[in-house]
MIFITOR-132798 format. One record per residue (C-alpha): residue in one letter; x, y, z. Coordinates in steps of 0.05 Angstrom, whole numbers, plus 5000, padded with zeros to 4 digits. Layout:
<node r="a" east="X" north="Y" up="Z"/>
...
***
This chain:
<node r="m" east="8410" north="9427" up="2108"/>
<node r="r" east="8386" north="9443" up="2178"/>
<node r="a" east="8334" north="9418" up="2226"/>
<node r="s" east="8274" north="9386" up="2191"/>
<node r="g" east="8216" north="9341" up="2210"/>
<node r="g" east="8225" north="9276" up="2248"/>
<node r="m" east="8280" north="9259" up="2296"/>
<node r="k" east="8336" north="9287" up="2254"/>
<node r="r" east="8339" north="9346" up="2302"/>
<node r="l" east="8332" north="9330" up="2376"/>
<node r="r" east="8362" north="9379" up="2424"/>
<node r="r" east="8351" north="9414" up="2490"/>
<node r="g" east="8308" north="9477" up="2492"/>
<node r="k" east="8342" north="9542" up="2510"/>
<node r="g" east="8328" north="9564" up="2581"/>
<node r="s" east="8311" north="9494" up="2605"/>
<node r="t" east="8351" north="9449" up="2651"/>
<node r="i" east="8365" north="9404" up="2591"/>
<node r="y" east="8390" north="9461" up="2549"/>
<node r="r" east="8435" north="9485" up="2605"/>
<node r="m" east="8463" north="9415" up="2608"/>
<node r="m" east="8482" north="9422" up="2535"/>
<node r="d" east="8516" north="9488" up="2550"/>
<node r="l" east="8559" north="9446" up="2596"/>
<node r="v" east="8570" north="9397" up="2539"/>
<node r="r" east="8598" north="9452" up="2495"/>
<node r="f" east="8643" north="9485" up="2545"/>
<node r="r" east="8654" north="9436" up="2602"/>
<node r="p" east="8645" north="9364" up="2577"/>
<node r="a" east="8669" north="9333" up="2642"/>
<node r="a" east="8608" north="9361" up="2679"/>
<node r="v" east="8556" north="9329" up="2634"/>
<node r="l" east="8546" north="9260" up="2663"/>
<node r="p" east="8529" north="9281" up="2735"/>
<node r="v" east="8478" north="9330" up="2707"/>
<node r="t" east="8448" north="9277" up="2662"/>
<node r="l" east="8442" north="9228" up="2721"/>
<node r="g" east="8410" north="9283" up="2764"/>
<node r="m" east="8359" north="9296" up="2710"/>
<node r="l" east="8342" north="9222" up="2705"/>
<node r="l" east="8333" north="9216" up="2781"/>
<node r="a" east="8283" north="9273" up="2777"/>
<node r="l" east="8238" north="9236" up="2727"/>
<node r="p" east="8170" north="9211" up="2753"/>
<node r="g" east="8175" north="9152" up="2800"/>
<node r="m" east="8251" north="9150" up="2807"/>
<node r="a" east="8250" north="9181" up="2876"/>
<node r="q" east="8204" north="9126" up="2902"/>
<node r="t" east="8256" north="9072" up="2890"/>
<node r="a" east="8291" north="9089" up="2955"/>
<node r="g" east="8232" north="9060" up="2993"/>
<node r="s" east="8241" north="8994" up="2959"/>
<node r="g" east="8312" north="8987" up="2984"/>
<node r="v" east="8342" north="8994" up="2914"/>
<node r="s" east="8376" north="9061" up="2901"/>
<node r="a" east="8358" north="9101" up="2839"/>
<node r="s" east="8431" north="9100" up="2816"/>
<node r="s" east="8428" north="9024" up="2812"/>
<node r="y" east="8385" north="9031" up="2749"/>
<node r="q" east="8446" north="9063" up="2715"/>
<node r="g" east="8483" north="8997" up="2721"/>
<node r="s" east="8475" north="8926" up="2695"/>
<node r="l" east="8501" north="8855" up="2696"/>
<node r="v" east="8543" north="8842" up="2634"/>
<node r="t" east="8542" north="8770" up="2610"/>
<node r="d" east="8559" north="8778" up="2536"/>
<node r="k" east="8625" north="8792" up="2502"/>
<node r="p" east="8638" north="8842" up="2445"/>
<node r="t" east="8620" north="8812" up="2378"/>
<node r="g" east="8675" north="8849" up="2340"/>
<node r="s" east="8624" north="8879" up="2292"/>
<node r="v" east="8576" north="8938" up="2296"/>
<node r="m" east="8507" north="8917" up="2320"/>
<node r="d" east="8442" north="8952" up="2305"/>
<node r="l" east="8405" north="8972" up="2368"/>
<node r="s" east="8332" north="8990" up="2366"/>
<node r="l" east="8293" north="9019" up="2424"/>
<node r="d" east="8254" north="8954" up="2432"/>
<node r="e" east="8319" north="8914" up="2436"/>
<node r="a" east="8350" north="8963" up="2484"/>
<node r="i" east="8289" north="8958" up="2531"/>
<node r="r" east="8288" north="8883" up="2524"/>
<node r="r" east="8361" north="8879" up="2544"/>
<node r="g" east="8349" north="8929" up="2600"/>
<node r="l" east="8293" north="8887" up="2630"/>
<node r="q" east="8339" north="8827" up="2629"/>
<node r="h" east="8405" north="8856" up="2651"/>
<node r="n" east="8392" north="8922" up="2688"/>
<node r="l" east="8421" north="8922" up="2758"/>
<node r="g" east="8359" north="8953" up="2789"/>
<node r="v" east="8315" north="8896" up="2765"/>
<node r="i" east="8365" north="8844" up="2788"/>
<node r="l" east="8372" north="8875" up="2858"/>
<node r="q" east="8297" north="8881" up="2864"/>
<node r="g" east="8290" north="8808" up="2845"/>
<node r="s" east="8339" north="8790" up="2900"/>
<node r="q" east="8298" north="8829" up="2950"/>
<node r="q" east="8236" north="8791" up="2928"/>
<node r="e" east="8271" north="8725" up="2941"/>
<node r="s" east="8294" north="8750" up="3009"/>
<node r="a" east="8223" north="8770" up="3027"/>
<node r="a" east="8198" north="8702" up="3005"/>
<node r="g" east="8248" north="8669" up="3052"/>
<node r="a" east="8227" north="8714" up="3110"/>
<node r="r" east="8155" north="8695" up="3098"/>
<node r="l" east="8172" north="8621" up="3102"/>
<node r="q" east="8211" north="8633" up="3166"/>
<node r="q" east="8150" north="8665" up="3199"/>
<node r="l" east="8105" north="8610" up="3173"/>
<node r="q" east="8147" north="8557" up="3207"/>
<node r="a" east="8127" north="8585" up="3275"/>
<node r="l" east="8055" north="8563" up="3260"/>
<node r="l" east="8072" north="8494" up="3233"/>
<node r="p" east="8089" north="8431" up="3272"/>
<node r="t" east="8163" north="8415" up="3280"/>
<node r="v" east="8186" north="8343" up="3281"/>
<node r="d" east="8256" north="8320" up="3300"/>
<node r="a" east="8284" north="8250" up="3300"/>
<node r="q" east="8339" north="8222" up="3344"/>
<node r="a" east="8375" north="8156" up="3348"/>
<node r="k" east="8418" north="8144" up="3409"/>
<node r="i" east="8460" north="8085" up="3432"/>
<node r="s" east="8495" north="8091" up="3498"/>
<node r="v" east="8535" north="8046" up="3545"/>
<node r="q" east="8532" north="8062" up="3619"/>
<node r="q" east="8563" north="8037" up="3684"/>
<node r="i" east="8534" north="8065" up="3749"/>
<node r="n" east="8564" north="8068" up="3818"/>
<node r="l" east="8505" north="8063" up="3866"/>
<node r="a" east="8548" north="8079" up="3926"/>
<node r="a" east="8565" north="8147" up="3896"/>
<node r="e" east="8491" north="8161" up="3892"/>
<node r="g" east="8481" north="8143" up="3966"/>
<node r="f" east="8455" north="8072" up="3956"/>
<node r="k" east="8493" north="8019" up="3996"/>
<node r="f" east="8466" north="7949" up="4005"/>
<node r="p" east="8506" north="7897" up="4045"/>
<node r="g" east="8529" north="7840" up="4002"/>
<node r="i" east="8509" north="7875" up="3937"/>
<node r="n" east="8561" north="7901" up="3889"/>
<node r="p" east="8547" north="7977" up="3882"/>
<node r="i" east="8575" north="7975" up="3811"/>
<node r="v" east="8518" north="7964" up="3760"/>
<node r="g" east="8537" north="7951" up="3689"/>
<node r="p" east="8563" north="7963" up="3640"/>
<node r="f" east="8497" north="7959" up="3603"/>
<node r="q" east="8473" north="7985" up="3536"/>
<node r="v" east="8413" north="8029" up="3521"/>
<node r="v" east="8384" north="8038" up="3451"/>
<node r="d" east="8334" north="8094" up="3440"/>
<node r="f" east="8301" north="8112" up="3373"/>
<node r="r" east="8253" north="8171" up="3383"/>
<node r="a" east="8214" north="8225" up="3345"/>
<node r="y" east="8196" north="8292" up="3378"/>
<node r="l" east="8137" north="8336" up="3358"/>
<node r="t" east="8126" north="8409" up="3379"/>
<node r="w" east="8068" north="8450" up="3353"/>
<node r="s" east="8045" north="8520" up="3373"/>
<node r="l" east="7969" north="8511" up="3370"/>
<node r="l" east="7951" north="8582" up="3390"/>
<node r="n" east="7999" north="8641" up="3384"/>
<node r="v" east="7968" north="8706" up="3360"/>
<node r="a" east="8035" north="8742" up="3357"/>
<node r="s" east="8065" north="8690" up="3311"/>
<node r="m" east="8003" north="8691" up="3267"/>
<node r="e" east="8006" north="8767" up="3259"/>
<node r="n" east="8081" north="8765" up="3245"/>
<node r="f" east="8067" north="8716" up="3189"/>
<node r="i" east="8013" north="8761" up="3161"/>
<node r="a" east="8061" north="8819" up="3163"/>
<node r="a" east="8115" north="8778" up="3127"/>
<node r="r" east="8063" north="8758" up="3074"/>
<node r="h" east="8045" north="8831" up="3061"/>
<node r="n" east="8118" north="8850" up="3057"/>
<node r="f" east="8129" north="8795" up="3007"/>
<node r="e" east="8071" north="8820" up="2964"/>
<node r="g" east="8100" north="8890" up="2970"/>
<node r="t" east="8168" north="8867" up="2943"/>
<node r="k" east="8134" north="8830" up="2886"/>
<node r="l" east="8098" north="8895" up="2867"/>
<node r="s" east="8163" north="8934" up="2874"/>
<node r="a" east="8197" north="8884" up="2827"/>
<node r="q" east="8142" north="8897" up="2776"/>
<node r="d" east="8149" north="8972" up="2786"/>
<node r="a" east="8224" north="8966" up="2775"/>
<node r="r" east="8210" north="8943" up="2704"/>
<node r="d" east="8172" north="9007" up="2691"/>
<node r="i" east="8231" north="9047" up="2718"/>
<node r="v" east="8279" north="9008" up="2672"/>
<node r="v" east="8236" north="9026" up="2612"/>
<node r="l" east="8240" north="9100" up="2632"/>
<node r="t" east="8314" north="9096" up="2646"/>
<node r="v" east="8332" north="9060" up="2581"/>
<node r="g" east="8284" north="9102" up="2541"/>
<node r="n" east="8315" north="9166" up="2568"/>
<node r="a" east="8386" north="9141" up="2554"/>
<node r="y" east="8366" north="9120" up="2484"/>
<node r="l" east="8334" north="9188" up="2470"/>
<node r="l" east="8396" north="9224" up="2495"/>
<node r="c" east="8438" north="9185" up="2446"/>
<node r="v" east="8389" north="9200" up="2390"/>
<node r="a" east="8392" north="9274" up="2409"/>
<node r="d" east="8468" north="9271" up="2409"/>
<node r="a" east="8468" north="9239" up="2340"/>
<node r="a" east="8421" north="9293" up="2316"/>
<node r="r" east="8468" north="9346" up="2345"/>
<node r="v" east="8527" north="9314" up="2308"/>
<node r="e" east="8488" north="9314" up="2243"/>
<node r="s" east="8465" north="9385" up="2253"/>
<node r="v" east="8534" north="9412" up="2269"/>
<node r="s" east="8563" north="9374" up="2210"/>
<node r="a" east="8512" north="9407" up="2164"/>
<node r="e" east="8526" north="9475" up="2194"/>
<node r="l" east="8601" north="9463" up="2185"/>
<node r="k" east="8590" north="9451" up="2111"/>
<node r="t" east="8551" north="9516" up="2108"/>
<node r="t" east="8606" north="9556" up="2141"/>
<node r="q" east="8656" north="9523" up="2094"/>
<node r="v" east="8616" north="9550" up="2035"/>
<node r="s" east="8616" north="9619" up="2067"/>
<node r="l" east="8692" north="9613" up="2079"/>
<node r="d" east="8704" north="9593" up="2007"/>
<node r="q" east="8661" north="9652" up="1984"/>
<node r="a" east="8698" north="9700" up="2029"/>
<node r="n" east="8765" north="9676" up="2001"/>
<node r="a" east="8739" north="9683" up="1930"/>
<node r="n" east="8713" north="9753" up="1943"/>
<node r="h" east="8778" north="9773" up="1977"/>
<node r="d" east="8820" north="9745" up="1920"/>
<node r="a" east="8776" north="9784" up="1872"/>
<node r="g" east="8787" north="9847" up="1913"/>
<node r="t" east="8713" north="9856" up="1928"/>
<node r="s" east="8716" north="9842" up="2004"/>
<node r="p" east="8766" north="9856" up="2059"/>
<node r="k" east="8809" north="9807" up="2097"/>
<node r="l" east="8762" north="9816" up="2156"/>
<node r="d" east="8708" north="9776" up="2121"/>
<node r="v" east="8757" north="9718" up="2112"/>
<node r="l" east="8779" north="9720" up="2184"/>
<node r="r" east="8707" north="9723" up="2208"/>
<node r="a" east="8688" north="9663" up="2165"/>
<node r="q" east="8749" north="9624" up="2190"/>
<node r="v" east="8729" north="9636" up="2263"/>
<node r="d" east="8658" north="9612" up="2249"/>
<node r="n" east="8685" north="9550" up="2214"/>
<node r="q" east="8734" north="9533" up="2269"/>
<node r="n" east="8682" north="9544" up="2324"/>
<node r="l" east="8638" north="9493" up="2291"/>
<node r="q" east="8696" north="9445" up="2283"/>
<node r="q" east="8706" north="9450" up="2358"/>
<node r="q" east="8631" north="9440" up="2371"/>
<node r="l" east="8632" north="9379" up="2326"/>
<node r="i" east="8688" north="9348" up="2367"/>
<node r="v" east="8650" north="9360" up="2431"/>
<node r="a" east="8585" north="9334" up="2402"/>
<node r="k" east="8617" north="9270" up="2377"/>
<node r="n" east="8651" north="9260" up="2444"/>
<node r="q" east="8585" north="9269" up="2481"/>
<node r="l" east="8550" north="9220" up="2435"/>
<node r="e" east="8602" north="9167" up="2451"/>
<node r="k" east="8597" north="9180" up="2526"/>
<node r="d" east="8521" north="9176" up="2525"/>
<node r="k" east="8526" north="9111" up="2485"/>
<node r="l" east="8570" north="9083" up="2540"/>
<node r="a" east="8518" north="9104" up="2591"/>
<node r="l" east="8464" north="9070" up="2550"/>
<node r="a" east="8506" north="9007" up="2545"/>
<node r="r" east="8515" north="9008" up="2621"/>
<node r="t" east="8439" north="9008" up="2632"/>
<node r="i" east="8425" north="8949" up="2585"/>
<node r="g" east="8484" north="8903" up="2599"/>
<node r="l" east="8523" north="8913" up="2535"/>
<node r="p" east="8598" north="8906" up="2539"/>
<node r="l" east="8628" north="8975" up="2536"/>
<node r="a" east="8674" north="8953" up="2479"/>
<node r="q" east="8614" north="8933" up="2437"/>
<node r="e" east="8601" north="8982" up="2380"/>
<node r="f" east="8529" north="8995" up="2360"/>
<node r="t" east="8487" north="9043" up="2320"/>
<node r="l" east="8417" north="9068" up="2337"/>
<node r="t" east="8364" north="9046" up="2288"/>
<node r="d" east="8304" north="9083" up="2316"/>
<node r="s" east="8287" north="9157" up="2313"/>
<node r="a" east="8235" north="9194" up="2353"/>
<node r="p" east="8187" north="9228" up="2305"/>
<node r="y" east="8143" north="9283" up="2331"/>
<node r="a" east="8072" north="9260" up="2343"/>
<node r="p" east="8025" north="9303" up="2386"/>
<node r="l" east="7988" north="9273" up="2446"/>
<node r="d" east="7926" north="9316" up="2451"/>
<node r="n" east="7861" north="9316" up="2491"/>
<node r="i" east="7887" north="9281" up="2553"/>
<node r="d" east="7835" north="9275" up="2607"/>
<node r="v" east="7874" north="9294" up="2669"/>
<node r="d" east="7825" north="9266" up="2720"/>
<node r="a" east="7819" north="9200" up="2682"/>
<node r="a" east="7895" north="9196" up="2677"/>
<node r="v" east="7904" north="9207" up="2752"/>
<node r="a" east="7851" north="9154" up="2767"/>
<node r="q" east="7887" north="9106" up="2720"/>
<node r="a" east="7954" north="9120" up="2754"/>
<node r="l" east="7926" north="9109" up="2824"/>
<node r="k" east="7898" north="9043" up="2801"/>
<node r="n" east="7959" north="9018" up="2762"/>
<node r="r" east="8021" north="9045" up="2797"/>
<node r="k" east="8057" north="8985" up="2827"/>
<node r="d" east="8099" north="9027" up="2874"/>
<node r="l" east="8036" north="9055" up="2905"/>
<node r="q" east="8007" north="8985" up="2912"/>
<node r="a" east="8072" north="8962" up="2944"/>
<node r="a" east="8068" north="9018" up="2994"/>
<node r="a" east="7997" north="8997" up="3011"/>
<node r="e" east="8021" north="8925" up="3024"/>
<node r="q" east="8077" north="8951" up="3069"/>
<node r="l" east="8026" north="8992" up="3107"/>
<node r="k" east="7984" north="8929" up="3118"/>
<node r="g" east="8046" north="8892" up="3141"/>
<node r="a" east="8062" north="8947" up="3191"/>
<node r="k" east="7991" north="8943" up="3218"/>
<node r="a" east="7998" north="8868" up="3228"/>
<node r="q" east="8064" north="8880" up="3265"/>
<node r="k" east="8027" north="8928" up="3311"/>
<node r="t" east="7978" north="8873" up="3328"/>
<node r="a" east="8034" north="8824" up="3338"/>
<node r="a" east="8069" north="8870" up="3388"/>
<node r="f" east="8004" north="8876" up="3428"/>
<node r="a" east="7991" north="8801" up="3424"/>
<node r="q" east="8056" north="8784" up="3460"/>
<node r="q" east="8017" north="8792" up="3526"/>
<node r="l" east="7963" north="8743" up="3506"/>
<node r="p" east="7963" north="8669" up="3528"/>
<node r="s" east="7989" north="8617" up="3479"/>
<node r="a" east="7977" north="8543" up="3474"/>
<node r="s" east="8025" north="8490" up="3449"/>
<node r="f" east="8032" north="8415" up="3444"/>
<node r="s" east="8095" north="8373" up="3451"/>
<node r="g" east="8106" north="8299" up="3451"/>
<node r="d" east="8154" north="8243" up="3433"/>
<node r="f" east="8147" north="8171" up="3412"/>
<node r="g" east="8202" north="8120" up="3407"/>
<node r="d" east="8230" north="8052" up="3421"/>
<node r="i" east="8279" north="8040" up="3478"/>
<node r="g" east="8315" north="7979" up="3504"/>
<node r="t" east="8383" north="7946" up="3513"/>
<node r="t" east="8384" north="7925" up="3440"/>
<node r="p" east="8336" north="7936" up="3381"/>
<node r="a" east="8312" north="7864" up="3391"/>
<node r="h" east="8299" north="7875" up="3465"/>
<node r="s" east="8262" north="7941" up="3467"/>
<node r="h" east="8193" north="7970" up="3477"/>
<node r="d" east="8158" north="8032" up="3452"/>
<node r="t" east="8148" north="8092" up="3499"/>
<node r="y" east="8117" north="8160" up="3489"/>
<node r="t" east="8103" north="8226" up="3522"/>
<node r="a" east="8047" north="8276" up="3506"/>
<node r="a" east="8038" north="8344" up="3538"/>
<node r="g" east="7995" north="8405" up="3525"/>
<node r="t" east="8018" north="8472" up="3552"/>
<node r="v" east="7982" north="8538" up="3562"/>
<node r="s" east="8028" north="8596" up="3580"/>
<node r="a" east="8018" north="8670" up="3592"/>
<node r="p" east="8068" north="8725" up="3606"/>
<node r="i" east="8058" north="8754" up="3675"/>
<node r="l" east="8108" north="8811" up="3679"/>
<node r="q" east="8142" north="8839" up="3617"/>
<node r="i" east="8111" north="8908" up="3615"/>
<node r="a" east="8171" north="8946" up="3589"/>
<node r="k" east="8185" north="8898" up="3531"/>
<node r="t" east="8112" north="8895" up="3508"/>
<node r="r" east="8103" north="8971" up="3514"/>
<node r="g" east="8168" north="8984" up="3478"/>
<node r="d" east="8152" north="8936" up="3420"/>
<node r="e" east="8083" north="8968" up="3413"/>
<node r="e" east="8112" north="9038" up="3409"/>
<node r="v" east="8164" north="9018" up="3357"/>
<node r="a" east="8111" north="8983" up="3315"/>
<node r="d" east="8063" north="9041" up="3321"/>
<node r="a" east="8117" north="9092" up="3301"/>
<node r="k" east="8133" north="9051" up="3239"/>
<node r="y" east="8060" north="9044" up="3221"/>
<node r="r" east="8048" north="9119" up="3227"/>
<node r="q" east="8110" north="9133" up="3186"/>
<node r="l" east="8088" north="9087" up="3130"/>
<node r="q" east="8018" north="9115" up="3134"/>
<node r="a" east="8045" north="9185" up="3123"/>
<node r="e" east="8091" north="9162" up="3067"/>
<node r="y" east="8033" north="9126" up="3032"/>
<node r="s" east="7990" north="9189" up="3036"/>
<node r="d" east="8047" north="9230" up="3007"/>
<node r="m" east="8060" north="9179" up="2953"/>
<node r="t" east="7987" north="9183" up="2932"/>
<node r="q" east="7996" north="9257" up="2922"/>
<node r="q" east="8063" north="9245" up="2887"/>
<node r="v" east="8031" north="9198" up="2837"/>
<node r="n" east="7978" north="9251" up="2824"/>
<node r="a" east="8033" north="9303" up="2814"/>
<node r="d" east="8074" north="9257" up="2769"/>
<node r="v" east="8015" north="9252" up="2721"/>
<node r="r" east="8000" north="9326" up="2721"/>
<node r="d" east="8073" north="9345" up="2713"/>
<node r="a" east="8081" north="9298" up="2654"/>
<node r="i" east="8018" north="9325" up="2620"/>
<node r="l" east="8042" north="9397" up="2631"/>
<node r="d" east="8110" north="9379" up="2602"/>
<node r="i" east="8077" north="9347" up="2541"/>
<node r="q" east="8034" north="9408" up="2528"/>
<node r="a" east="8091" north="9456" up="2537"/>
<node r="a" east="8139" north="9415" up="2495"/>
<node r="a" east="8088" north="9409" up="2439"/>
<node r="k" east="8083" north="9485" up="2436"/>
<node r="l" east="8159" north="9489" up="2437"/>
<node r="v" east="8164" north="9440" up="2379"/>
<node r="e" east="8117" north="9482" up="2337"/>
<node r="a" east="8151" north="9548" up="2355"/>
<node r="t" east="8222" north="9523" up="2346"/>
<node r="k" east="8205" north="9489" up="2279"/>
<node r="s" east="8179" north="9555" up="2253"/>
<node r="n" east="8242" north="9589" up="2280"/>
<node r="v" east="8286" north="9539" up="2244"/>
<node r="d" east="8251" north="9554" up="2178"/>
<node r="l" east="8257" north="9629" up="2189"/>
<node r="a" east="8330" north="9624" up="2210"/>
<node r="n" east="8347" north="9582" up="2149"/>
<node r="e" east="8312" north="9631" up="2104"/>
<node r="a" east="8350" north="9689" up="2136"/>
<node r="l" east="8415" north="9651" up="2127"/>
<node r="s" east="8401" north="9638" up="2053"/>
<node r="e" east="8384" north="9712" up="2043"/>
<node r="a" east="8448" north="9734" up="2078"/>
<node r="q" east="8490" north="9686" up="2037"/>
<node r="d" east="8459" north="9711" up="1972"/>
<node r="r" east="8472" north="9784" up="1991"/>
<node r="f" east="8544" north="9769" up="2009"/>
<node r="k" east="8555" north="9729" up="1945"/>
<node r="a" east="8527" north="9787" up="1905"/>
<node r="g" east="8573" north="9836" up="1940"/>
<node r="v" east="8516" north="9876" up="1968"/>
<node r="s" east="8540" north="9868" up="2040"/>
<node r="d" east="8598" north="9839" up="2080"/>
<node r="n" east="8593" north="9771" up="2114"/>
<node r="l" east="8576" north="9798" up="2183"/>
<node r="a" east="8502" north="9786" up="2169"/>
<node r="t" east="8520" north="9716" up="2144"/>
<node r="s" east="8559" north="9701" up="2207"/>
<node r="q" east="8502" north="9724" up="2251"/>
<node r="a" east="8451" north="9685" up="2210"/>
<node r="e" east="8493" north="9622" up="2216"/>
<node r="s" east="8495" north="9631" up="2292"/>
<node r="q" east="8420" north="9641" up="2294"/>
<node r="a" east="8407" north="9581" up="2251"/>
<node r="e" east="8452" north="9538" up="2296"/>
<node r="q" east="8416" north="9563" up="2357"/>
<node r="a" east="8347" north="9550" up="2325"/>
<node r="s" east="8368" north="9480" up="2308"/>
<node r="d" east="8391" north="9468" up="2380"/>
<node r="q" east="8324" north="9492" up="2406"/>
<node r="y" east="8285" north="9449" up="2359"/>
<node r="i" east="8325" north="9387" up="2378"/>
<node r="s" east="8314" north="9404" up="2451"/>
<node r="a" east="8239" north="9411" up="2441"/>
<node r="l" east="8233" north="9344" up="2407"/>
<node r="y" east="8273" north="9311" up="2462"/>
<node r="q" east="8231" north="9343" up="2516"/>
<node r="h" east="8166" north="9323" up="2482"/>
<node r="n" east="8185" north="9250" up="2473"/>
<node r="i" east="8214" north="9242" up="2543"/>
<node r="a" east="8152" north="9276" up="2572"/>
<node r="k" east="8107" north="9225" up="2537"/>
<node r="l" east="8151" north="9168" up="2562"/>
<node r="s" east="8148" north="9198" up="2632"/>
<node r="l" east="8072" north="9200" up="2627"/>
<node r="a" east="8071" north="9126" up="2611"/>
<node r="r" east="8113" north="9113" up="2673"/>
<node r="a" east="8070" north="9160" up="2715"/>
<node r="l" east="8009" north="9119" up="2694"/>
<node r="g" east="8043" north="9054" up="2713"/>
<node r="i" east="8042" north="9026" up="2642"/>
<node r="a" east="8111" north="9042" up="2615"/>
<node r="q" east="8131" north="8970" up="2604"/>
<node r="t" east="8068" north="8948" up="2569"/>
<node r="n" east="8047" north="9012" up="2532"/>
<node r="y" east="8109" north="9054" up="2521"/>
<node r="k" east="8102" north="9047" up="2445"/>
<node r="d" east="8034" north="9080" up="2448"/>
<node r="y" east="8062" north="9142" up="2481"/>
<node r="f" east="8129" north="9142" up="2445"/>
<node r="g" east="8092" north="9138" up="2379"/>
<node r="g" east="8041" north="9189" up="2398"/>
<node r="k" east="7978" north="9148" up="2402"/>
<node r="q" east="7923" north="9167" up="2450"/>
<node r="p" east="7923" north="9134" up="2519"/>
***
């Protein structure tokens, strides 16, 4: 039995990048993984991860904390995504960057807060007055030894420093940007894991499809042998059927191998030990996603996309750094003071203090100030251009995903019809060969066409489901609403 409704037949459409990848699977298995990774990096939003400091390839890795259970575990899409959000390397690295930005913010804040230091000092001194130029007749120039005890606290506080204030504001915006990037990373994980899961489902469908086709060719081979033994067909029919059967045996080996490799890639993204065996429990049934309002979807994406919001925060931070660079030439005011207790012993001491206010202004540092301003301005203009481009990229992500959904939906309908027609043609060719009306050349050709039709149908289903998942990511709601799009509900 060949491709039918539901996710039993997921494959790459002929002529598409995904289908050409599966051509590599058949004939050059070693070339598959780089192509698969390249396809994933081209999905909506993956390119923007470079701006966050976490490479897109990091989302292919994970932190493994578990050990193999020794049994086969059931793995649903929900469980895979849950594990991905917990163990994926991209999320972990983005979380580390958020912690680093939080620390940088506190460092800049300290420049605006008072600093208090404490000191306890006990010293013993002996002074030679003669060495200092003091000589008094009849007086011993050696004074001491004597002890000095000093317990003191020191306070410094920058009361007015515009540059420090603007640097703190920039650090605060950068911190908010990394927080938003960390949230965006979770959307990327959903897309990454969802794609890896769908690839495995597609591979499983391919294995099932080839296995069914192998049984069909075995029936044709048995019939050819029977006809040849009965003297009603030539040896050529047997040889042709044997070639078809062995070709499918080879394809089944390759398909099973690719399934196992893609399962390893899925395990890598979600933190499963590579030795852990698992089976996929979810399929991806076809469910159309019609009547999408493009303008409303773009507006929703511009509002929800966390990577775009993170870029806006980084732009605000760069603007504050521009102001800080200019403010270096402005006067600043500070306060310093100390209070303590000093004497020969703690019991023979008295409190002392010092208080001072300082106003300072740079007089001549033209090159440094001008240089800092130019560097800050260049960074600001760069981020401004990148933000403008990212706005257009978000718009394009949504439109691309919608176009892919519409095209894939048409492909699903066309390839499903083609599967039915190819299966009907195969059945007719088998009946004619069995009845001795024709040789098995027509059967061999019909089997090839049915196998190709099944591949195309599997491809169309895969493309449709990954396009819907890509739309959820493009809208910035992959983590919270991926089920709505994966299941075909309206946005």
